[in-house]
Wavefront OBJ file of the C-alpha trace (Angstrom):
o trace
v 120.745 115.213 121.730
v 123.510 114.104 124.445
v 123.780 110.486 125.991
v 125.676 110.437 129.139
v 126.392 106.563 130.147
v 127.478 106.666 134.490
v 128.349 103.601 135.456
v 129.677 101.963 138.891
v 129.892 100.163 141.731
v 126.682 99.521 143.700
v 126.704 102.362 146.966
v 129.659 104.629 145.293
v 127.658 107.707 145.465
v 125.391 107.428 141.089
v 122.607 108.956 141.980
v 124.032 111.604 144.969
v 126.286 113.216 142.194
v 123.823 112.631 139.177
v 121.491 114.884 141.654
v 123.828 117.582 142.105
v 125.016 117.485 138.079
v 121.820 117.300 137.018
v 120.766 120.638 139.521
v 124.114 122.269 137.946
v 122.496 121.825 134.282
v 119.271 122.723 135.645
v 120.759 126.619 136.317
v 122.159 126.184 133.377
v 118.814 125.721 131.259
v 119.652 121.791 130.715
v 117.115 120.195 130.016
v 118.205 116.499 130.995
v 116.083 113.373 131.821
v 117.266 110.219 133.856
v 117.000 106.897 133.066
v 118.046 103.994 135.795
v 118.878 100.007 134.956
v 119.022 98.099 137.952
v 118.792 94.402 139.304
v 116.020 93.534 141.633
v 115.577 96.810 142.872
v 115.545 100.280 143.624
v 114.407 103.309 145.368
v 116.013 105.381 143.026
v 112.766 106.643 141.467
v 111.203 108.231 144.333
v 114.580 109.751 145.205
v 114.752 111.321 141.754
v 111.074 112.134 141.765
v 111.206 114.094 144.733
v 113.847 116.133 142.752
v 111.327 116.490 140.504
v 113.729 114.879 138.181
v 111.932 112.674 134.918
v 113.627 109.343 135.320
v 112.596 105.906 134.021
v 113.483 102.972 135.581
v 114.019 99.198 134.693
v 114.918 96.269 136.437
v 117.126 93.465 134.823
v 115.471 90.846 137.428
v 117.322 87.303 136.509
v 118.681 88.603 133.373
v 122.496 90.280 133.015
v 122.271 93.651 133.864
v 124.263 94.378 130.555
v 122.453 92.633 128.464
v 119.018 94.056 129.525
v 120.598 98.300 129.466
v 122.033 97.233 125.358
v 118.121 95.924 125.230
v 117.097 98.885 126.150
v 118.979 102.068 125.586
v 117.377 103.237 122.238
v 114.026 103.043 123.584
v 114.750 105.050 126.216
v 117.260 107.613 123.946
v 113.564 107.589 121.793
v 111.946 108.360 125.205
v 114.128 111.163 125.935
v 113.735 113.027 122.325
v 109.468 112.460 122.876
v 110.601 114.866 125.984
v 112.623 117.696 124.337
v 115.718 116.522 126.256
v 118.998 118.521 125.939
v 120.403 115.162 127.577
v 119.690 111.849 128.798
v 122.182 110.082 131.927
v 122.083 106.085 131.929
v 123.044 105.287 135.456
v 123.734 101.499 135.711
v 125.202 99.543 138.959
v 128.563 97.771 137.893
v 127.613 94.319 140.522
v 129.786 91.997 138.583
v 133.164 94.793 138.285
v 132.789 93.294 134.891
v 130.201 95.234 132.764
v 130.894 97.449 129.966
v 127.277 99.768 129.514
v 129.559 102.356 127.426
v 129.518 103.236 123.529
v 131.445 104.893 121.256
v 130.291 108.080 120.379
v 129.013 108.828 123.950
v 130.180 110.466 126.859
v 131.004 107.607 129.171
v 131.729 108.113 132.992
v 132.211 105.342 135.449
v 131.700 106.424 139.719
v 134.242 105.345 142.338
v 134.332 105.651 146.081
v 137.327 106.641 147.768
v 136.391 104.022 151.230
v 136.246 100.854 148.405
v 139.559 100.455 149.153
v 143.327 101.379 146.949
v 143.062 98.133 145.147
v 139.535 98.679 143.819
v 140.250 100.297 140.319
v 142.333 97.737 139.560
v 139.325 95.266 140.347
v 136.814 97.082 137.817
v 136.557 96.614 134.743
v 135.914 98.323 130.989
v 133.287 100.301 132.865
v 136.577 101.831 134.748
v 139.581 101.453 132.306
v 137.419 102.676 129.242
v 135.664 105.830 130.696
v 136.694 109.322 129.360
v 135.493 110.570 132.780
v 136.006 109.019 136.384
v 134.381 110.400 139.272
v 135.238 110.285 142.439
v 133.599 110.281 145.713
v 133.309 110.239 149.594
v 136.531 112.251 149.343
v 135.021 114.131 152.599
v 136.054 110.693 154.343
v 139.009 109.882 154.089
v 142.349 111.304 154.323
v 144.678 113.818 151.589
v 146.912 111.298 151.014
v 144.341 108.553 150.974
v 142.367 110.781 147.836
v 145.953 110.800 146.543
v 146.564 107.270 145.859
v 143.223 106.165 145.219
v 143.525 109.089 142.394
v 146.626 107.591 141.452
v 145.334 104.099 141.346
v 142.314 105.071 139.295
v 145.261 106.981 136.642
v 147.380 103.893 136.634
v 144.184 101.612 135.351
v 142.876 104.236 132.853
v 145.914 107.171 131.676
v 143.827 108.809 129.769
v 140.097 109.676 131.772
v 139.333 113.181 133.162
v 139.539 112.757 136.863
v 137.835 114.663 139.138
v 136.483 114.531 142.950
v 132.903 114.905 143.918
v 130.870 115.225 146.511
v 127.139 113.816 146.030
v 126.583 115.752 149.230
v 128.063 119.425 149.464
v 128.019 119.370 145.378
v 131.507 119.820 145.136
v 132.696 119.058 142.068
v 129.487 118.980 140.145
v 129.245 122.425 137.972
v 132.753 120.621 136.410
v 131.211 117.764 136.160
v 127.833 119.879 134.493
v 129.951 121.506 132.005
v 131.687 118.287 130.846
v 128.312 116.449 130.710
v 127.340 119.190 128.552
v 129.591 118.984 126.178
v 129.206 115.751 125.170
v 129.110 114.563 122.047
v 125.740 115.363 119.931
v 123.811 111.986 118.400
v 120.424 111.358 117.291
v 120.162 107.130 117.442
v 122.181 104.793 118.490
v 120.739 102.050 116.037
v 124.359 100.434 114.479
v 126.565 102.028 116.763
v 128.995 99.766 118.786
v 129.819 99.059 122.902
v 133.879 100.255 123.807
v 133.724 96.454 125.089
v 131.819 93.766 124.942
v 129.449 91.771 126.955
v 130.097 89.430 129.686
v 129.817 85.964 128.273
v 126.500 84.338 128.755
v 124.097 81.194 127.994
v 125.304 78.498 129.910
v 122.781 76.084 131.550
v 122.109 78.435 134.876
v 121.760 81.597 132.437
v 118.448 79.166 131.152
v 117.521 78.513 134.652
v 119.172 75.357 135.825
v 119.599 75.291 139.342
v 121.873 71.737 139.520
v 125.283 71.763 140.278
v 127.079 68.740 138.575
v 129.677 68.895 135.395
v 126.466 67.147 134.047
v 123.612 69.605 134.490
v 126.605 72.229 132.797
v 126.165 72.825 129.470
v 126.867 76.237 127.098
v 129.718 78.763 127.567
v 131.157 77.012 130.936
v 135.151 78.151 131.761
v 136.510 75.956 134.569
v 139.273 76.979 136.910
v 142.775 75.377 137.009
v 143.213 73.600 140.698
v 146.560 72.272 141.323
l 1 2 3 4 5 6 7 8 9 10 11 12 13 14 15 16 17 18 19 20 21 22 23 24 25 26 27 28 29 30 31 32 33 34 35 36 37 38 39 40 41 42 43 44 45 46 47 48 49 50 51 52 53 54 55 56 57 58 59 60 61 62 63 64 65 66 67 68 69 70 71 72 73 74 75 76 77 78 79 80 81 82 83 84 85 86 87 88 89 90 91 92 93 94 95 96 97 98 99 100 101 102 103 104 105 106 107 108 109 110 111 112 113 114 115 116 117 118 119 120 121 122 123 124 125 126 127 128 129 130 131 132 133 134 135 136 137 138 139 140 141 142 143 144 145 146 147 148 149 150 151 152 153 154 155 156 157 158 159 160 161 162 163 164 165 166 167 168 169 170 171 172 173 174 175 176 177 178 179 180 181 182 183 184 185 186 187 188 189 190 191 192 193 194 195 196 197 198 199 200 201 202 203 204 205 206 207 208 209 210 211 212 213 214 215 216 217 218 219 220 221 222 223 224 225 226 227 228
């Protein structure tokens, strides 16, 4: 069983490239499934179903998406094993750019797009900096020079990652990505496995439902700015 964690900022094209990669995997005889983690709502289940891709969706609601992910990913892996999948793709949105959904021993993928700005790779945290593979999308909309500068910024943020350009519309680059997915490490369980980076700090009064503003209402894990 192979697990691939795919993360990236919203609207970077994750679902589109996953579909193209899935099609390449299916053509090669690989039986795969997808699990999508999101916050409040998503139309991706319908999109996957229209493409006849086995998929499950989980919504974190008012919980931190990273904490929701790690509380459920082992169950998702067991679902994939019951379905006799060869490979499970986990898709999650990096809503705060501090997200860390990558797991030691599983192929870690980050999707970023050329339209987000050349400084975006510096702003994205562990989901890019600790990824094994970075897929850059929407390269057909920018110039070659802009593509090269953006890829250079990605390389600065993560010198060890494999970087490929993938087009979620035409499928360019999807075959190469599918081969990397297929060569991902095998694993049978995530119990005892470790995240590549710690989760975002949590458990303050606002995490627990507080809505009032003011120091007297702030408890738990609170961080203050130093203002001159």
